[in-house]
C-alpha positions as CSV (number, residue, x, y, z in Angstrom):
1,M,-10.5,29.0,6.0
2,L,-8.5,26.8,8.3
3,S,-6.3,24.3,6.4
4,L,-6.4,20.7,7.6
5,R,-3.0,19.1,6.9
6,P,-1.5,15.8,7.7
7,L,1.3,15.6,10.3
8,S,3.9,15.1,7.7
9,A,3.0,18.4,6.1
10,L,2.4,20.3,9.3
11,S,2.5,24.1,8.9
12,A,1.2,26.8,11.2
13,L,-1.2,29.4,10.0
14,P,0.0,33.0,10.0
15,A,-0.4,34.8,13.3
16,L,-3.7,36.6,13.7
17,S,-1.9,39.8,14.9
18,F,1.5,41.2,15.4
19,P,3.4,39.7,18.3
20,S,4.8,41.9,21.0
21,L,8.2,43.4,20.1
22,R,9.5,42.9,23.7
23,P,11.4,39.6,24.2
24,L,9.6,37.2,26.5
25,S,11.2,35.6,29.6
26,T,10.9,31.9,30.3
27,R,8.2,32.6,32.9
28,A,6.3,34.7,30.4
29,I,6.5,32.0,27.8
30,L,5.1,29.4,30.2
31,A,2.3,31.8,31.2
32,Q,1.5,32.4,27.6
33,E,1.3,28.7,26.9
34,E,-1.0,28.1,29.9
35,A,-3.2,30.9,28.8
36,V,-3.6,29.4,25.4
37,L,-4.3,25.9,26.8
38,S,-6.9,27.3,29.3
39,A,-8.7,29.3,26.6
40,C,-8.7,26.6,23.9
41,G,-8.8,23.5,26.1
42,S,-12.4,24.3,27.2
43,V,-13.7,23.4,23.7
44,V,-15.7,20.1,24.0
45,D,-15.3,17.3,21.5
46,P,-18.9,16.1,20.7
47,S,-17.7,12.6,19.8
48,S,-16.5,12.0,23.3
49,G,-18.2,14.7,25.4
50,K,-14.8,15.6,26.8
51,S,-12.8,18.9,26.6
52,L,-9.8,19.0,24.2
53,R,-7.4,19.6,27.1
54,S,-8.6,16.4,28.9
55,T,-8.3,14.3,25.8
56,N,-4.7,15.7,25.2
57,F,-5.6,16.8,21.6
58,L,-4.1,20.2,22.1
59,K,-0.3,20.7,21.8
60,V,1.2,24.1,22.6
61,S,4.8,25.0,21.8
62,T,6.9,28.1,21.6
63,D,9.5,28.9,19.0
64,E,12.1,30.5,21.1
65,A,14.4,31.0,18.2
66,A,12.0,33.6,16.7
67,E,12.4,37.2,17.6
68,P,10.4,37.6,19.7
69,P,9.4,34.0,20.7
70,L,6.3,32.8,18.9
71,T,3.7,30.6,20.6
72,K,1.9,28.1,18.4
73,L,-1.0,25.8,19.0
74,T,-1.6,22.4,17.3
75,L,-4.9,20.5,17.3
76,E,-3.7,16.9,17.0
77,L,-6.7,14.7,16.3
78,P,-6.5,10.9,16.7
79,S,-7.7,10.3,13.1
80,N,-8.2,12.1,9.9
81,F,-11.8,10.7,10.0
82,H,-12.7,12.7,13.1
83,P,-16.4,13.5,12.5
84,H,-16.1,17.1,13.9
85,R,-12.7,18.0,12.8
86,A,-13.7,21.1,10.8
87,S,-15.9,22.6,13.6
88,L,-13.4,21.8,16.3
89,A,-10.7,23.6,14.2
90,E,-12.9,26.7,13.8
91,Q,-13.7,26.8,17.6
92,V,-10.1,26.4,18.6
93,R,-9.1,29.2,16.2
94,A,-11.8,31.5,17.5
95,K,-10.6,30.8,21.1
96,A,-7.0,31.4,20.1
97,A,-7.9,34.7,18.6
98,G,-9.1,35.9,21.9
99,V,-5.7,35.3,23.6
100,M,-3.5,38.3,23.9
101,P,-1.4,38.3,21.8
102,P,-3.3,35.9,19.4
103,V,-1.5,32.7,18.4
104,P,-1.4,30.8,15.1
105,V,-3.3,27.4,15.0
106,A,-2.2,24.3,13.0
107,V,-4.2,21.1,12.6
108,S,-2.6,17.7,12.3
109,Y,-3.5,14.0,12.7
110,K,-1.8,11.2,14.4
111,N,-0.2,9.3,11.6
112,H,-1.4,5.8,11.7
113,A,0.8,4.8,8.8
114,A,3.8,5.8,10.8
115,K,3.0,2.9,13.2
116,L,4.2,0.6,10.5
117,A,7.7,1.9,10.8
118,N,8.7,-1.1,12.9
119,S,7.8,-3.3,10.0
120,S,8.5,-1.2,6.9
121,H,8.5,-4.2,4.6
122,L,4.7,-4.3,5.1
123,A,4.1,-0.8,3.6
124,G,7.0,-0.3,1.1
125,P,7.8,3.2,-0.2
126,G,4.6,3.5,-2.2
127,L,2.3,3.2,0.9
128,E,4.3,5.1,3.5
129,E,1.9,8.0,3.4
130,T,-1.3,6.0,3.2
131,R,-3.3,6.5,6.4
132,A,-6.0,3.8,6.1
133,I,-6.5,0.8,3.8
134,V,-10.1,-0.6,3.3
135,A,-10.9,-3.9,1.5
136,V,-14.1,-4.1,-0.5
137,Y,-15.1,-7.7,-1.0
138,S,-17.8,-10.2,-1.8
139,C,-17.8,-14.0,-1.7
140,K,-19.9,-14.2,-4.8
141,G,-19.4,-12.7,-8.3
142,G,-21.9,-10.6,-10.0
143,V,-23.2,-8.7,-7.0
144,G,-21.8,-5.3,-8.2
145,K,-18.8,-5.1,-5.9
146,S,-16.7,-3.1,-8.4
147,T,-19.5,-0.7,-9.1
148,V,-19.9,-0.1,-5.3
149,A,-16.1,0.3,-4.9
150,A,-15.8,2.9,-7.7
151,N,-18.8,4.9,-6.6
152,L,-17.7,4.8,-2.9
153,A,-14.3,6.2,-3.9
154,F,-15.9,9.2,-5.7
155,A,-18.5,9.6,-2.9
156,L,-15.7,9.9,-0.4
157,A,-13.8,12.4,-2.5
158,R,-17.0,14.5,-2.9
159,S,-17.8,14.4,0.8
160,D,-14.7,16.3,1.8
161,P,-12.2,18.2,-0.5
162,E,-9.5,17.6,2.0
163,L,-10.0,13.8,1.9
164,K,-7.5,12.1,-0.5
165,V,-8.8,8.8,-1.9
166,G,-7.2,5.9,-3.8
167,L,-8.7,2.8,-5.5
168,L,-6.9,-0.3,-6.6
169,D,-8.5,-3.0,-8.7
170,C,-7.1,-6.3,-7.3
171,D,-8.9,-8.6,-9.8
172,V,-6.2,-9.6,-12.2
173,Y,-8.4,-12.2,-14.0
174,G,-11.2,-9.8,-14.8
175,P,-10.2,-6.2,-14.1
176,S,-13.3,-4.0,-14.0
177,L,-11.9,-0.4,-13.6
178,P,-11.0,0.1,-17.3
179,T,-14.7,-0.4,-18.1
180,L,-16.1,1.5,-15.1
181,I,-13.8,4.5,-15.2
182,R,-12.5,5.9,-18.5
183,P,-10.3,8.9,-18.0
184,P,-9.0,10.8,-21.1
185,D,-5.5,9.8,-20.3
186,V,-5.0,6.1,-19.2
187,T,-1.2,6.2,-19.4
188,V,0.5,4.5,-16.4
189,R,3.8,6.4,-15.9
190,R,6.9,5.3,-14.1
191,S,7.7,6.6,-10.7
192,D,11.0,8.0,-9.5
193,L,10.8,6.0,-6.2
194,G,12.5,2.9,-7.6
195,K,12.7,0.2,-10.2
196,G,9.3,-1.2,-11.2
197,M,7.5,1.6,-9.4
198,V,4.6,3.3,-11.2
199,R,2.3,6.3,-10.5
200,P,-1.5,5.8,-10.4
201,I,-4.0,7.5,-12.7
202,A,-5.8,10.6,-11.4
203,H,-9.4,11.2,-12.4
204,G,-12.4,13.0,-11.0
205,P,-13.1,16.5,-9.8
206,P,-10.1,18.7,-10.6
207,S,-10.0,19.9,-7.0
208,N,-9.9,16.4,-5.5
209,P,-9.3,13.6,-8.0
210,V,-9.3,10.0,-7.1
211,Q,-6.0,8.1,-7.6
212,F,-6.6,4.6,-9.1
213,L,-4.9,1.7,-10.8
214,S,-5.8,-1.6,-12.4
215,L,-3.8,-4.3,-14.2
216,G,-6.1,-3.4,-17.1
217,Y,-4.4,0.0,-17.4
218,V,-0.8,-1.2,-17.1
219,S,1.4,-1.3,-20.1
220,P,4.0,-4.0,-21.1
221,S,6.9,-1.7,-20.1
222,S,5.6,-1.0,-16.6
223,G,7.6,-3.7,-15.0
224,V,4.5,-5.3,-13.3
225,P,4.5,-9.1,-13.7
226,G,1.6,-10.3,-15.9
227,S,1.1,-6.9,-17.6
228,G,1.2,-6.5,-21.3
229,E,-0.8,-8.0,-24.2
230,G,-4.1,-9.3,-23.0
231,T,-4.3,-7.0,-20.0
232,T,-4.2,-3.6,-21.7
233,V,-7.3,-1.4,-22.0
234,G,-9.7,-2.5,-24.7
235,S,-8.2,-6.0,-24.9
236,A,-10.6,-9.0,-24.7
237,D,-7.9,-11.6,-24.1
238,P,-7.8,-13.1,-20.7
239,A,-4.9,-12.9,-18.2
240,V,-4.0,-16.6,-17.8
241,I,-2.2,-16.6,-14.5
242,R,-1.9,-19.2,-11.8
243,G,-2.9,-18.4,-8.2
244,P,0.5,-17.7,-6.7
245,M,1.4,-15.5,-9.7
246,A,-1.9,-13.6,-9.3
247,S,-1.0,-12.9,-5.7
248,R,2.4,-11.6,-6.8
249,V,0.8,-9.3,-9.3
250,V,-1.6,-7.8,-6.7
251,T,1.3,-7.3,-4.3
252,Q,3.3,-5.5,-7.0
253,L,0.3,-3.3,-7.9
254,L,-0.2,-2.5,-4.2
255,K,3.3,-1.9,-3.1
256,G,4.8,-0.9,-6.4
257,T,2.6,2.1,-6.9
258,E,3.5,5.6,-5.6
259,W,0.1,6.4,-4.0
260,G,1.3,9.5,-2.4
261,A,-0.5,11.1,0.6
262,L,-3.8,9.2,0.8
263,D,-6.3,9.3,3.6
264,V,-7.9,6.0,2.5
265,L,-7.0,3.4,-0.1
266,L,-9.9,1.2,-1.2
267,L,-9.0,-2.3,-2.4
268,D,-11.5,-3.8,-4.9
269,L,-10.9,-7.5,-4.2
270,P,-11.9,-10.4,-6.5
271,P,-14.8,-12.6,-5.4
272,G,-14.1,-15.5,-3.0
273,T,-11.8,-16.2,0.0
274,G,-8.7,-17.4,-1.8
275,D,-5.1,-16.5,-2.5
276,V,-5.5,-12.8,-3.3
277,Q,-7.6,-12.1,-0.2
278,L,-5.1,-13.9,2.1
279,T,-2.2,-12.2,0.4
280,V,-3.7,-8.7,0.9
281,C,-4.5,-9.3,4.6
282,Q,-1.0,-10.6,5.2
283,E,1.0,-8.1,3.1
284,V,-0.5,-4.9,4.4
285,A,-2.3,-3.9,7.6
286,C,-5.9,-3.4,6.5
287,D,-7.9,-1.1,8.8
288,A,-11.3,-2.3,7.9
289,A,-13.4,-4.1,5.2
290,V,-16.7,-3.5,3.5
291,A,-18.8,-6.5,2.3
292,V,-21.0,-6.3,-0.8
293,T,-23.9,-8.7,-1.3
294,T,-27.4,-8.9,-2.7
295,P,-30.7,-9.8,-0.9
296,G,-31.6,-13.4,-0.2
297,E,-30.4,-16.3,1.9
298,L,-28.0,-17.7,-0.7
299,A,-26.1,-14.4,-0.9
300,R,-26.2,-14.0,2.9
301,A,-24.6,-17.4,3.5
302,D,-21.7,-16.5,1.3
303,V,-21.1,-13.0,2.7
304,V,-21.1,-14.4,6.3
305,K,-18.2,-16.6,5.3
306,G,-16.3,-13.6,4.1
307,V,-17.1,-11.7,7.3
308,R,-15.7,-14.6,9.4
309,M,-12.6,-14.9,7.2
310,F,-11.7,-11.2,7.6
311,D,-12.4,-11.4,11.3
312,Q,-10.0,-14.3,11.5
313,M,-7.4,-12.2,9.7
314,G,-7.8,-9.4,12.1
315,V,-9.7,-7.1,9.7
316,P,-13.2,-6.0,11.0
317,T,-16.0,-5.7,8.5
318,V,-17.4,-2.3,9.4
319,A,-20.2,-2.0,6.8
320,A,-22.2,-4.1,4.3
321,V,-23.8,-3.0,1.1
322,E,-26.9,-4.7,-0.1
323,N,-26.8,-3.9,-3.7
324,M,-29.9,-4.1,-6.0
325,A,-31.9,-4.3,-2.8
326,Y,-35.2,-3.1,-4.3
327,F,-36.8,-1.5,-7.4
328,V,-38.6,1.8,-7.4
329,N,-41.9,1.5,-9.3
330,P,-41.8,4.2,-12.1
331,L,-45.6,4.4,-12.1
332,D,-45.9,4.7,-8.4
333,R,-42.6,6.0,-7.0
334,S,-43.8,5.6,-3.4
335,K,-43.7,1.8,-3.9
336,R,-40.6,-0.4,-3.5
337,H,-40.5,-3.9,-5.1
338,F,-38.1,-6.4,-3.5
339,L,-37.4,-8.5,-6.6
340,L,-34.5,-10.5,-5.3
341,G,-35.9,-11.1,-1.8
342,R,-36.3,-9.3,1.4
343,S,-33.5,-7.4,3.0
344,I,-31.0,-9.0,5.4
345,D,-30.7,-8.0,9.0
346,A,-27.5,-6.3,10.0
347,R,-27.1,-8.4,13.1
348,D,-27.4,-11.7,11.1
349,L,-25.0,-10.4,8.5
350,L,-22.3,-8.7,10.5
351,G,-22.8,-9.9,14.1
352,P,-24.0,-8.3,17.4
353,G,-23.6,-4.5,17.7
354,M,-23.6,-3.8,14.0
355,E,-27.4,-3.1,13.9
356,E,-26.9,-0.1,16.1
357,G,-27.0,3.4,14.6
358,E,-29.3,5.4,12.3
359,G,-31.5,3.7,9.8
360,D,-30.4,0.1,9.2
361,G,-27.2,0.4,11.2
362,A,-24.1,-0.8,9.3
363,V,-26.0,-2.0,6.3
364,V,-26.5,0.4,3.3
365,R,-29.1,-0.6,0.8
366,V,-28.7,0.5,-2.8
367,P,-31.7,0.2,-5.2
368,M,-31.6,-1.1,-8.7
369,S,-30.9,1.8,-11.0
370,E,-30.8,2.2,-14.8
371,R,-28.6,5.2,-14.3
372,V,-26.0,3.2,-12.5
373,S,-26.0,0.6,-15.3
374,Q,-25.6,3.4,-17.9
375,G,-22.7,4.9,-15.9
376,N,-21.0,1.5,-16.0
377,D,-21.4,1.3,-19.8
378,T,-20.2,4.8,-20.4
379,G,-17.4,4.8,-17.9
380,V,-18.9,7.6,-15.8
381,P,-19.9,6.3,-12.4
382,I,-23.1,7.9,-11.0
383,M,-21.1,9.6,-8.2
384,L,-18.8,11.2,-10.8
385,E,-21.6,12.8,-12.8
386,E,-22.7,16.4,-12.2
387,E,-25.2,16.6,-9.4
388,D,-27.9,17.8,-11.7
389,G,-27.1,15.2,-14.4
390,G,-29.3,12.4,-15.6
391,G,-30.7,11.1,-18.8
392,D,-34.1,11.2,-20.5
393,G,-36.7,9.0,-19.0
394,E,-34.7,8.5,-15.8
395,N,-36.6,7.8,-12.6
396,P,-35.6,10.8,-10.4
397,I,-36.7,9.1,-7.2
398,E,-34.6,6.0,-8.0
399,S,-31.6,8.2,-8.9
400,H,-31.9,10.3,-5.8
401,E,-32.1,7.2,-3.6
402,T,-29.1,5.6,-5.3
403,E,-26.9,8.7,-4.8
404,K,-28.2,9.1,-1.3
405,A,-27.2,5.5,-0.6
406,F,-23.6,6.0,-1.8
407,V,-23.3,9.2,0.2
408,A,-24.6,7.4,3.3
409,L,-22.1,4.6,2.7
410,A,-19.2,7.1,2.5
411,E,-20.3,8.8,5.8
412,L,-20.8,5.4,7.5
413,L,-17.3,4.3,6.5
414,K,-15.7,7.5,7.8
415,K,-17.5,7.1,11.1
416,Q,-16.5,3.5,11.4
417,L,-12.9,4.2,10.5
418,Y,-12.7,6.8,13.2
419,E,-14.0,4.3,15.7
420,V,-11.5,1.7,14.5
421,H,-8.6,4.2,14.9
422,T,-9.7,5.2,18.4
423,G,-10.4,1.6,19.6
424,S,-14.1,2.2,20.3
425,F,-15.3,0.0,17.4
426,A,-13.6,-3.1,18.9
427,A,-14.8,-2.3,22.4
428,R,-18.4,-1.8,21.2
429,R,-18.3,-5.2,19.4
430,R,-16.9,-7.0,22.4
431,M,-19.7,-5.6,24.6
432,A,-22.4,-6.5,22.1
433,E,-21.0,-10.0,21.7
434,N,-20.8,-10.6,25.4
435,K,-24.4,-9.3,25.9
436,A,-25.6,-11.6,23.2
437,A,-23.9,-14.6,24.7
438,I,-25.4,-13.8,28.1
439,E,-28.9,-13.4,26.6
440,E,-28.6,-16.8,24.9
441,Q,-26.8,-18.8,27.6
442,G,-27.6,-17.0,30.8
443,E,-25.3,-15.6,33.5
444,A,-23.0,-18.6,33.2
445,A,-21.8,-17.2,29.9
446,I,-20.3,-14.1,31.6
447,E,-17.1,-15.7,32.7
448,E,-16.7,-17.6,29.4
449,A,-17.3,-14.4,27.4
450,A,-14.8,-12.5,29.5
451,A,-12.2,-15.3,29.2
452,S,-12.6,-15.3,25.4
453,T,-11.5,-11.7,25.2
454,S,-9.1,-11.5,28.1
455,G,-6.1,-11.6,25.8
456,E,-7.4,-8.5,24.0
457,A,-9.0,-6.6,26.9
458,D,-5.6,-5.6,28.5
459,A,-4.0,-4.8,25.2
460,V,-3.7,-1.1,25.9
461,D,-1.0,1.5,25.7
462,E,0.3,3.6,28.7
463,A,-2.7,5.9,28.3
464,G,-5.2,3.1,28.4
465,A,-6.1,3.4,24.7
466,P,-6.9,0.1,23.0
467,L,-4.2,-1.3,20.8
468,S,-4.3,-2.3,17.1
469,M,-2.0,-4.8,15.4
470,N,0.0,-1.8,14.1
471,N,1.2,-1.0,17.7
472,V,2.7,-4.5,18.3
473,H,6.2,-5.7,17.3
474,L,7.6,-9.2,17.7
475,S,11.2,-10.3,17.2
476,H,13.4,-13.1,18.5
477,S,16.7,-12.7,20.4
478,E,19.1,-15.6,21.0
479,A,20.9,-13.5,23.7
480,R,17.6,-13.0,25.6
481,K,16.5,-16.6,25.0
482,G,13.1,-15.8,23.7
483,F,10.7,-13.6,21.7
484,V,10.8,-9.9,22.4
485,L,7.3,-8.4,22.4
486,R,7.1,-4.7,22.2
487,I,3.8,-2.7,22.4
488,F,4.1,0.9,21.4
489,G,1.9,3.6,22.8
490,E,1.7,7.4,22.7
491,E,4.0,7.8,25.7
492,G,6.5,5.1,24.7
493,A,6.8,1.3,24.5
494,R,6.3,-1.6,26.8
495,E,8.4,-4.8,26.5
496,W,8.2,-8.4,27.4
497,V,10.5,-11.4,26.8
498,L,8.5,-14.6,26.0
499,P,10.3,-17.9,26.4
500,T,10.5,-19.6,23.0
501,D,8.4,-22.5,24.1
502,E,5.6,-20.2,25.3
503,L,4.7,-19.4,21.7
504,R,5.9,-22.6,20.0
505,Y,3.5,-24.9,21.9
506,R,0.4,-22.8,21.5
507,N,-2.4,-23.1,19.0
508,P,-1.4,-20.6,16.3
509,K,-5.0,-19.4,15.9
510,T,-6.5,-19.5,19.4
511,G,-3.5,-19.3,21.6
512,D,-4.5,-22.3,23.7
513,K,-1.6,-24.3,25.2
514,M,-0.8,-27.6,23.4
515,E,1.1,-30.6,24.7
516,A,4.6,-30.7,23.2
517,P,5.5,-34.1,21.5
518,V,8.5,-35.8,23.1
519,L,10.4,-35.9,19.7
520,D,9.6,-32.3,19.1
521,R,11.2,-31.3,22.4
522,R,14.5,-32.7,21.2
523,Q,14.5,-30.7,18.0
524,N,16.3,-27.4,17.4
525,Q,14.2,-24.7,18.9
526,K,16.0,-21.9,17.1
527,V,14.1,-19.2,15.3
528,S,15.5,-18.0,12.0
529,L,13.0,-15.3,11.0
530,V,9.9,-13.4,12.3
531,E,7.8,-11.5,9.9
532,R,4.6,-9.4,10.3
533,K,1.5,-10.7,8.4
534,G,-0.7,-7.7,8.1
535,S,-3.3,-7.2,10.8
536,Y,-3.5,-10.9,11.6
537,G,-0.2,-11.7,13.3
538,F,3.4,-12.9,12.8
539,E,4.9,-15.7,10.8
540,V,7.7,-17.5,12.6
541,T,10.3,-19.6,10.7
542,W,11.7,-22.2,13.1
543,G,15.1,-23.9,12.9
544,N,13.6,-27.0,11.2
545,N,12.3,-24.7,8.5
546,A,8.7,-25.0,9.7
547,R,6.8,-21.8,9.0
548,I,3.9,-21.0,11.3
549,I,1.7,-17.9,11.4
550,Y,0.6,-17.0,14.9
551,S,-2.4,-14.7,15.4
552,M,-2.4,-11.6,17.5
553,K,-4.6,-13.5,20.0
554,A,-1.9,-16.3,20.3
555,V,0.9,-13.8,20.8
556,L,-1.0,-11.9,23.6
557,A,-1.9,-15.3,25.2
558,A,1.8,-16.3,25.3
559,R,2.5,-13.0,27.1
560,G,0.1,-14.1,29.8
561,D,0.9,-12.7,33.2
562,M,4.6,-12.2,32.6
563,K,6.1,-9.1,34.0
564,E,7.6,-6.4,31.8
565,A,11.3,-6.7,30.9
């Protein structure tokens, strides 16, 4: 079976037959490489409908130091969440086997975590190998967010043995993981990466356990602020911590943990839109978010606030979970009772374009389930149980639908993450929002809708691929008398020099130009520090000690029509 490995651990498979013993000339090497590309490049990627050669997913190289030279083929997919990665790998391997002599095939992924290298303080040593970070949030407590996060983690791990999953409980006031997940060994051990670094707890299927951590597991000697008595497993004492301290604890748990090579790290955020949520969005570059709610207008109003907050922070909400959506009648299992109110429309909840797709689009509905409740009480989440498990008197239809919902959520998240990584998610949302504006306001809205996204539409790399915040780097140079904006792509980097006033006198959120006060013009315009703030933008510390966070939209607006440096 073809092994799928991350780029950092790339290794070629053994050759499928013995290579020729006669040394190859340079012309013969080039001919061999072209033969490999011609044979394997014809494989079509179902997600795009294009051949692998036209999408530049295939990389061929020759190890000329080998005796004789050995040709190798690498299938480099744009994301580890590619929906057809296994089938593409098998097709490429079959095609490569038909080339004479056959060539070994390796599979790798473009390392999205590596794009943070320009701002390494964002990731820290513990997150360097984490490929995607997803926030799971709700704006109201008691909706089952932690239950959803735990089951989603195990559903992802079960969906693909190659998919490495992590889960962090970011609620320092009421950590839930020690109750929801009870592994036999809850010891949090020190890491060799540095002072105060710890290793997460591994639990789940032996072949693919989930890595997780919570303040509730941390011991007093771990070095994590706020840990110790009152936060250990089994303690009922509260963690009495002020808001800023809580944010520090979450940052330490997030960056001070040696997560290892993870494909996705889920962050179980506390309810609300406060310090912890803002800290997470500004400290790390979250790829996406999942909202958890319950049916009814009251819950809908709260979750919409959360969707808007994460949008403002540059983190798209790619899916919503409507927990306890309905109850399956045990006497007539074909009937569903909507005890908490009717379901919420995906378009109303997440915005235009999110209702597209199979079933209910980007909304997954989880039924009320006694088995889920029992799993919470026993510390064995439903997605961690044996597939044929279940207790006496259990409603099999209800249990089946619950598991099916979590499996659907895992598949939806993988699909959406792939679209986020390739840029198609943002493009689809922009098109849907523009279409909705035109339907509501008529043709006059076309220009306004286009203008509202003009700063983002041309944010592409040299190959024309849409950019994410992770591709953009901003610094300030006194010698060049302005901000240096660099946008990194697959083929290199593009650079602009923005006059200092171009950014200073713009609305930090929208990027609109503002009138500069006369007194302000006389002040020192020096810049002392520029720091990344997650997926949202950059914080600039000015010479007068004013600290202002500028959004990605504002930075691109300041670039305007300036020519490249």
